[in-house]
C-alpha positions in Angstrom: -14.5 35.9 -31.1 -15.1 39.7 -31.0 -14.4 41.7 -27.9 -18.0 42.7 -27.6 -19.2 39.1 -27.7 -16.7 37.7 -25.2 -17.3 40.5 -22.7 -21.1 40.8 -22.8 -21.8 39.5 -19.3 -18.6 40.2 -17.5 -20.4 41.9 -14.6 -21.9 38.6 -13.5 -19.2 37.8 -10.9 -20.3 37.6 -7.3 -18.2 37.3 -4.1 -18.2 33.9 -2.4 -20.5 33.9 0.6 -23.2 36.2 -0.9 -26.6 34.7 -0.3 -29.3 34.2 -2.9 -31.8 37.0 -2.8 -29.5 39.5 -1.0 -29.2 42.8 -2.7 -26.1 43.4 -4.9 -24.1 46.5 -4.3 -25.1 49.2 -6.7 -22.6 50.8 -9.1 -23.1 54.5 -8.9 -21.6 55.2 -12.3 -20.6 52.1 -14.0 -23.2 50.2 -16.0 -22.9 46.6 -17.1 -22.1 47.7 -20.6 -19.5 50.3 -19.6 -17.7 47.8 -17.3 -17.8 45.2 -20.0 -16.2 47.6 -22.4 -13.5 48.5 -19.8 -12.6 44.8 -19.4 -12.6 44.3 -23.1 -10.4 47.3 -23.7 -7.9 46.1 -21.1 -7.8 42.6 -22.6 -7.3 44.0 -26.2 -4.5 46.3 -25.0 -2.9 43.4 -23.2 -3.0 41.1 -26.2 -1.5 43.8 -28.4 1.3 44.6 -26.0 2.2 40.9 -25.5 2.1 40.1 -29.2 5.1 38.1 -30.4 4.9 38.0 -34.3 7.8 36.8 -36.2 9.6 40.2 -36.5 9.5 40.6 -32.7 10.9 37.0 -32.2 13.6 37.6 -34.8 14.7 40.8 -33.1 14.9 39.1 -29.7 16.9 36.2 -31.2 19.3 38.6 -33.0 19.7 40.8 -29.8 20.4 37.7 -27.7 23.2 36.6 -30.1 24.6 40.2 -30.1 24.5 40.4 -26.3 26.3 37.0 -26.0 29.1 38.3 -28.1 29.3 41.5 -26.0 29.5 39.5 -22.8 32.2 37.2 -24.2 34.3 40.1 -25.3 34.7 41.7 -21.9 33.1 41.4 -18.5 30.3 44.0 -18.4 30.1 44.1 -22.2 26.4 43.5 -22.2 23.5 42.5 -20.0 24.6 38.9 -20.2 27.4 38.0 -17.8 28.6 35.0 -20.0 30.4 33.4 -17.0 33.2 30.9 -17.6 32.4 27.6 -16.1 35.9 26.1 -16.5 34.1 22.9 -17.5 36.5 22.1 -20.4 36.1 18.3 -20.1 32.6 16.8 -20.6 31.5 13.3 -19.8 32.2 10.8 -22.6 30.6 7.6 -21.3 34.0 6.1 -20.5 33.8 7.2 -16.8 34.0 4.4 -14.3 33.8 4.3 -10.5 31.7 5.6 -7.6 31.0 9.4 -7.5 28.9 11.6 -5.4 26.9 14.8 -6.0 25.6 17.5 -3.7 22.9 19.8 -5.1 22.3 23.0 -3.1 20.0 25.4 -4.8 17.5 26.6 -2.2 15.9 25.5 1.1 16.2 21.9 0.1 19.4 20.1 -1.0 20.0 16.6 -2.5 22.8 14.2 -2.0 23.3 11.5 -4.7 25.7 8.7 -5.5 26.2 7.0 -8.8 28.2 3.9 -9.8 29.5 4.3 -13.4 30.5 1.3 -15.5 32.0 2.8 -18.6 30.8 2.6 -22.2 29.1 -0.8 -21.9 27.4 -0.5 -18.5 27.0 3.3 -18.2 25.0 4.1 -15.0 25.0 0.9 -13.0 23.1 2.3 -10.0 22.1 5.5 -8.3 20.7 6.5 -4.9 19.7 9.9 -3.5 18.2 11.7 -0.6 16.6 15.1 -0.3 16.9 17.1 2.9 15.3 20.4 4.1 17.7 23.0 5.6 16.4 24.1 9.0 15.2 27.7 8.6 17.4 29.0 11.4 20.6 27.8 9.6 19.7 30.2 6.7 20.7 33.1 9.1 23.5 31.5 11.0 27.3 31.3 10.3 28.9 29.7 7.3 30.5 27.0 9.5 27.1 26.0 11.0 25.4 25.7 7.5 28.2 23.7 5.9 28.7 21.5 9.0 25.0 20.6 8.7 25.4 19.8 5.0 28.5 17.8 5.6 26.9 15.8 8.5 23.9 14.9 6.2 26.4 13.9 3.5 28.4 11.8 6.0 25.3 9.9 7.1 24.4 9.3 3.5 27.9 7.9 2.8 27.6 5.5 5.8 24.5 4.0 4.2 26.6 3.0 1.1 25.6 -0.5 0.2 27.4 -3.3 -1.5 26.0 -2.2 -4.8 28.5 0.7 -4.7 32.3 0.1 -5.0 34.6 2.9 -3.9 38.2 2.7 -5.3 40.8 1.6 -2.8 43.3 4.2 -1.7 41.3 7.1 -3.1 39.2 9.8 -1.6 35.5 9.8 -2.7 35.0 12.6 -5.2 32.0 14.8 -5.3 30.4 17.2 -7.8 29.0 20.3 -6.1 26.0 22.0 -7.7 25.7 25.4 -6.1 23.0 27.6 -7.6 23.9 31.0 -6.0 25.9 33.8 -7.6 29.5 32.7 -7.7 32.6 34.0 -9.5 34.1 30.8 -10.7 37.9 30.7 -10.6 38.5 27.1 -11.7 36.6 23.8 -12.2 36.8 23.2 -8.4 36.7 26.7 -6.9 34.4 29.7 -6.8 33.9 32.8 -4.7 30.4 33.5 -3.4 29.3 36.9 -4.5 26.2 37.0 -2.4 23.5 34.8 -0.9 20.0 34.9 -2.5 16.7 33.0 -2.1 16.2 34.0 1.5 19.6 33.0 2.8 21.6 35.5 4.9 24.5 33.3 6.1 27.4 35.2 7.6 31.1 34.6 6.8 30.7 33.1 3.4 30.5 36.1 1.0 33.9 36.6 -0.6 35.1 33.1 0.3 35.6 30.0 -1.9 32.5 27.8 -1.3 34.4 24.7 -2.2 36.9 25.4 0.5 34.0 25.9 2.9 32.5 22.5 2.1 35.9 20.7 2.1 36.7 22.2 5.5 33.3 21.1 6.8 33.8 17.5 5.5 37.2 17.4 7.2 35.6 18.5 10.5 33.1 15.7 10.1 35.9 13.1 9.4 34.7 12.6 5.8 37.4 11.4 3.4 36.0 13.2 0.4 36.9 16.1 -1.9 35.1 18.3 -4.4 36.3 17.8 -8.0 33.8 20.0 -9.8 31.8 23.1 -8.9 28.9 23.8 -11.2 25.5 25.5 -11.3 22.3 23.6 -12.1 22.2 24.6 -15.8 25.8 23.4 -16.4 24.9 20.2 -14.5 21.9 19.7 -16.7 24.0 20.0 -19.9 26.6 17.5 -18.6 23.9 15.0 -17.5 22.2 15.1 -20.9 25.5 15.1 -22.8 26.5 11.8 -21.1 23.7 10.1 -23.0 23.8 12.1 -26.2 26.8 13.7 -27.8 24.7 16.1 -29.8 23.6 18.0 -26.7 25.0 21.6 -27.1 22.7 23.8 -25.0 20.8 23.4 -21.7 18.0 25.6 -20.4 16.3 25.7 -17.0 12.7 26.9 -17.0 11.2 26.7 -13.6 10.7 29.2 -10.8 13.7 31.0 -12.4 15.5 30.5 -15.7 19.0 30.3 -17.1 20.8 28.8 -20.1 24.3 27.5 -20.9 26.0 26.1 -24.0 29.2 24.6 -25.4 31.4 27.4 -26.7 34.7 27.3 -28.7 37.5 28.9 -26.7 38.7 30.8 -29.7 35.4 32.7 -29.7 35.9 34.0 -26.2 38.1 37.1 -26.3 38.0 37.7 -22.5 39.7 34.4 -21.9 43.0 36.2 -22.4 45.0 33.1 -23.5 43.4 30.7 -21.0 43.9 27.3 -22.6 41.5 24.4 -22.9 42.8 21.0 -24.0 39.5 20.3 -25.7 39.3 23.7 -27.4 35.9 24.3 -25.9 34.2 25.1 -22.6 30.7 25.6 -21.2 29.5 29.2 -20.9 26.8 30.1 -18.3 24.9 32.9 -20.0 22.8 34.1 -17.0 20.3 35.0 -19.7 17.6 36.1 -17.2 19.3 39.5 -17.3 18.6 39.9 -21.0 16.3 42.9 -21.8 16.7 44.0 -25.4 13.5 44.5 -27.4 11.2 42.6 -25.2 7.4 43.3 -25.6 6.5 44.7 -22.1 3.2 45.8 -20.7 2.3 48.3 -18.0 1.8 45.3 -15.7 5.4 44.1 -16.3 6.8 47.6 -15.6 4.8 48.0 -12.4 5.8 44.5 -11.2 9.4 45.3 -12.0 9.3 48.6 -10.1 7.8 46.9 -7.0 10.4 44.0 -7.1 13.5 43.7 -4.9 15.6 44.1 -8.0 14.0 46.8 -10.2 15.5 47.1 -13.7 17.2 43.7 -13.4 16.3 40.2 -14.7 13.8 41.4 -17.2 13.8 38.3 -19.4 13.4 36.1 -16.3 10.4 38.3 -15.2 8.7 37.7 -18.5 9.3 34.0 -19.1 9.8 32.2 -15.7 7.4 30.5 -13.4 7.9 32.8 -10.4 6.4 35.8 -12.3 3.8 34.6 -14.8 1.1 34.2 -12.1 1.9 37.6 -10.7 1.5 39.3 -14.0 -1.9 37.6 -14.4 -2.9 38.8 -10.9 -2.0 42.4 -11.8 -4.1 42.3 -15.0 -7.1 40.8 -13.1 -6.8 43.4 -10.4 -7.0 46.2 -13.0 -10.0 44.5 -14.6 -11.7 44.2 -11.2 -11.0 47.8 -10.3 -11.7 49.5 -13.7 -14.3 47.0 -15.1 -15.9 45.4 -12.0 -14.7 42.0 -13.1 -15.3 40.4 -9.8 -18.2 42.6 -8.7 -18.0 45.0 -5.8 -16.0 45.1 -3.6 -12.8 44.0 -5.3 -11.8 40.6 -3.8 -9.2 41.2 -1.0 -6.9 38.4 -2.3 -6.3 40.2 -5.5 -4.5 42.9 -3.7 -1.9 40.5 -2.3 1.3 40.3 -4.4 2.1 36.8 -5.7 -1.2 35.4 -4.5 -1.3 33.5 -7.9 2.2 32.3 -7.5 1.3 28.6 -8.0 1.6 29.2 -11.8 2.3 25.7 -12.9 -0.6 23.9 -11.2 -3.2 26.7 -11.3 -2.6 28.4 -14.6 -1.9 25.1 -16.3 -5.0 23.5 -14.9 -7.1 26.4 -16.1 -5.6 26.2 -19.6 -6.2 22.4 -19.7 -9.9 22.8 -18.9 -11.9 21.8 -21.9 -15.3 21.3 -20.2 -18.3 23.2 -21.5 -18.7 25.3 -18.4 -14.9 25.6 -17.6 -15.5 24.0 -14.2 -11.8 23.8 -13.3 -11.4 27.5 -14.1 -14.3 28.4 -11.8 -13.0 26.2 -9.0 -9.5 27.7 -9.1 -10.9 31.2 -9.2 -13.0 30.3 -6.2 -10.0 28.9 -4.3 -7.4 31.5 -5.2 -9.4 34.7 -5.5 -12.6 33.8 -3.5 -15.3 34.5 -6.1 -17.9 32.6 -8.1 -17.8 33.4 -11.7 -20.0 33.2 -14.9 -18.9 31.2 -17.9 -18.1 34.4 -19.9 -16.0 35.8 -17.1 -14.1 32.5 -16.9 -13.3 32.8 -20.6 -11.9 36.2 -20.1 -9.6 35.0 -17.2 -8.5 32.1 -19.5 -7.6 34.5 -22.3 -5.5 36.6 -19.9 -3.6 33.5 -18.7 -3.1 32.3 -22.3 -1.8 35.7 -23.4 0.9 35.9 -20.7 1.9 32.2 -21.0 2.0 32.4 -24.8 4.3 35.5 -24.7 6.6 33.7 -22.1 6.9 30.5 -24.1 7.5 32.2 -27.4 10.2 34.6 -26.0 11.9 31.6 -24.4 11.9 29.9 -27.8 13.4 33.0 -29.4 16.1 33.1 -26.7 17.1 29.5 -27.6 17.2 30.3 -31.3 19.5 33.3 -30.4 22.0 31.0 -28.7 21.9 28.5 -31.6 22.2 31.3 -34.1 25.3 32.7 -32.5 26.9 29.2 -32.4 26.0 28.5 -36.0 27.4 31.8 -37.3 30.7 31.3 -35.5 31.0 27.7 -36.8 30.0 28.6 -40.4 26.9 26.5 -40.5 28.1 23.5 -38.4 25.2 23.8 -35.9 22.1 24.1 -38.0 23.5 21.6 -40.6 23.3 18.6 -38.3 21.3 17.2 -35.3 21.6 19.6 -32.4 20.0 18.9 -29.0 18.8 21.4 -26.4 18.3 19.8 -23.0 15.5 21.3 -21.0 14.7 21.1 -17.2 12.6 22.9 -14.7 9.0 22.5 -13.4 7.5 25.1 -15.7 8.8 23.3 -18.8 8.1 19.9 -17.5 4.5 20.4 -16.2 3.1 23.1 -18.5 2.3 21.6 -21.9 0.9 24.8 -23.3 4.1 26.6 -22.5 6.1 23.9 -24.2 4.0 24.1 -27.3 4.4 27.9 -27.6 8.2 27.6 -27.1 8.4 24.9 -29.8 6.2 27.0 -32.2 8.5 30.0 -31.9 11.6 27.8 -32.6 9.9 26.3 -35.7 8.7 29.7 -37.0 12.2 31.3 -36.6 14.2 28.4 -38.1 11.8 27.1 -40.7 10.8 23.5 -41.4 14.2 22.2 -42.7 16.5 23.6 -40.1 14.1 23.2 -37.1 13.9 19.4 -38.0 17.6 19.3 -36.9 17.0 21.1 -33.6 15.8 18.6 -31.0 14.4 20.1 -27.8 14.3 17.4 -25.1 13.3 17.2 -21.4 16.2 16.1 -19.2 14.5 15.5 -15.8 16.7 16.2 -12.7 19.8 16.3 -14.8 21.7 18.7 -12.7 22.3 16.3 -9.8 23.7 13.4 -11.8 25.4 15.9 -14.1 27.5 17.1 -11.2 28.5 13.6 -10.3 29.4 13.0 -14.0 31.5 16.2 -14.1 33.3 15.0 -10.9 34.1 11.8 -12.8 35.2 13.6 -16.0 37.4 15.9 -14.0 38.6 13.3 -11.5 42.0 14.0 -9.9 42.8 10.3 -10.4 41.9 10.1 -14.2 
């Protein structure tokens, strides 16, 4: 469809609440044709700036692999932190017994227990509870927060039914998924760098978060100990690896994003002689900080400049769920101001940052709309922006959404190929030459089929038919919680 054809009646938006027969505000200078051309020009520029042809994808994949090597050579060697997880022993399926997990990644946390039955029975039973953290505790002391968490865990333990069999004479062991910036010092210790996600808890920064939890459990009279400290991406890899030995990479694509993978210890210069009995460990890439060669628009740059961390997390800001809707909002605002996309005046809601934050339900629902009049698109525009729209205008909004989502999915796919490419080069072809599984989790990946398709398309284009047939990208729902329990089992002090 040509730009002229798709933008011919873009001026036919009207604010909700305008009554039939009431005079429309006059445009002093802009005619319907000129505003249509303005919107068309903005859309064309956006599509060109967001384009991800094969050469762009290949550059991103190569740059990702190069930055991985830089981060493994020395701390600060690239944008990627390439954090050592100290997870040197992965679940094998032989694990037996009762293990717990605590998953703290935001304003909600989960407690979980799993009874493992070894190779034959695997996971015999699981139970979990999800609890909201009272908002006031997000600004209190470390002791108050961890005492609350330990008290919830204690009540959960008390509900342990006869289906679960704790080993006599042993403390219950727990895997702790802690998705805040931590400098890991061992499999069961890590120093909190800083709180994020709205937390401002005093007395924790610079302390070992495992010690904080262990002390709180002691105060609550809980006979438990933390055997593994992991982040959600590492937990996802472990949870998926339990069922499939070919899992080598895990990626989270939700509100935020991250990736981890299994690395050979002899490929990590900054280890400085640290030994691993298995000869491998999991590396947490923190790939959201990647920035080399990304196709960015004026809207990305403006959003970054206005963010709380300008110049940081550029890859995350182009591919993750928190930001896709905000980029769309900024594009629509410019179209409304320069091209009268929503009539006059510009809808007030478009000026509010992150007013289109519900990217997964809203953008996805619009892209799924196959009705002749794009009724779902019109309804979502009505609810989120407060306007009624013509069919042609809805098509323009749909193209904006698709352009941003397509770029995000394809760049995520290129990032995955970059990780696999680095692994394959180091192993002299042992990755691409056999079945290799990438475990995926996160709401964006799970609930946005268009995004998943664009990601898979990029992987297929970069690797070609023969190699891409060996790379399996699988959804691993809620793998981080059970993964933490499995890592507690794999790293049990009683094993």
